[in-house]
N, C-alpha and C positions, 0 to 999 in steps of 0.2 A: 408225408409232408410234400407237397408238390413245390417246386423252386424253379424260377426261371431260367432255366441253362440247358444243354444236352448234357447227355450223360457224359460223353469224352470230356468236353470244357472241366463240368464239375467232378469228375474223377480227377481229375488233374490237380485241381484247386484243394480238394479233400485229403489228397494224400501230403501234397506240398506245405497248406496252409492250416486247413480249419484239424483235420484230425491232431496234429504235433500240439495244436494250441489247446483243443479241448481236453487230449488225455496227457499231457505236460510229458512228450516224448519229444526227441531232439527230431526224428524222422520215423515215418512209415514206411517199411520196406517193402516189396511186392514179392517176395520171397518165401514160399511156407518153411517156417524153422526158424526164420530169420528174425534176431533179439529187436526190442522195442527198449531202446537206451532213453535215459535223461540222466546228462553230465554225468558219465561213466558208467552209473549202474543200471542193471538191468529191471525193466518195467514189465514187462511182459514178454510175449511171442506171436509172430503169425501163424495161423494153424490153418488158413486156407485163403487162397485167392484166386479168383477168376477176373484178371485185368479188364478194367472198364465196367465191371458189373458187380462184383461184391467181392469183401474183406472179411475175415473173421478172426478175430486176435482173442487171445488171452491176454488179460490185464489187471492189475490190482489198482482201483483207483484209490488217489491219496487220501482219501475219507474212510476207506475200508482197510482191514488187516486180513483179507484173502482175495484171491484169485478170481476173476470173472469172465465171462466170455462175451464176446461184443460182436454180432455181425452186423455188417452196413452193405446194404442193398440199393442198387441205383438201376430204376426202371423208365424208360421212355413212356411219357402220357404226352397226353394233348394239351401244349401251353408249357410244357418245361419236362422236368424228370422229379417222379418220385422216388423219396429219400427215404428208407426205411432202416431202422436203428433197433434192434432186438438185443438184448441184455440176459444171459443166465447165470447162473450158480450165483443168485442173492439169496439172501438167507430172511424169507420172509418178508411179510408183507410192506413193513418199514422201509426197509432197504428198496425195496422195490418201487414203491411211491416215491421215494427219494430221488433214484435213478431216472424214472420217467421224468419225473418234474426239472432235472438235470437235462436231458438229451433234449425234452419239449423247448426247454428255453434256448437250448445250443441252435436247434433247427430254425426257431425263429429268428435268431441272430443271422445264421446262415441266409434265408430266406428275405431279410431286410437288405441285408449288405448287395447280395445280388440284383435286390430290384433298385438298389441304388446306383449301382454299377450300371445299368441297362438304362435308366434313365439318364444319368450324364451322358452315355452315350447318342442316346436320341437328341439330347441337347446339342452335341456337337455336329451332328448329321444336318441338324437343323439350321444352325449357324455355316454350314459351309466348311467345318473345320477339318 
């Protein structure tokens, strides 16, 4: 899905705001091997990071009883940045479908929020603020 933001801006927002919210973690570190915490307990770990472009995590979703791998990649495109989320280590088609719907919903939320933010900025510029 392409969102209306630069890769650099989007990377910062993803790590600071969106991914912690979506994954239910306190923060998202950018260091390979770093744990993902939630209120003192470990929820996963960073297994790969190319700063500004790609993040790979091992994480146990709250609705599952096993660890999965999530790969989040950003790619510059005309009109914004393509966000690609791929999740591995899912057990069967039902889990895969549930997680696909979950990520599609999250990416729609992101696109709507960024679009609304851009509109607010345009209105401020038009009003000379």
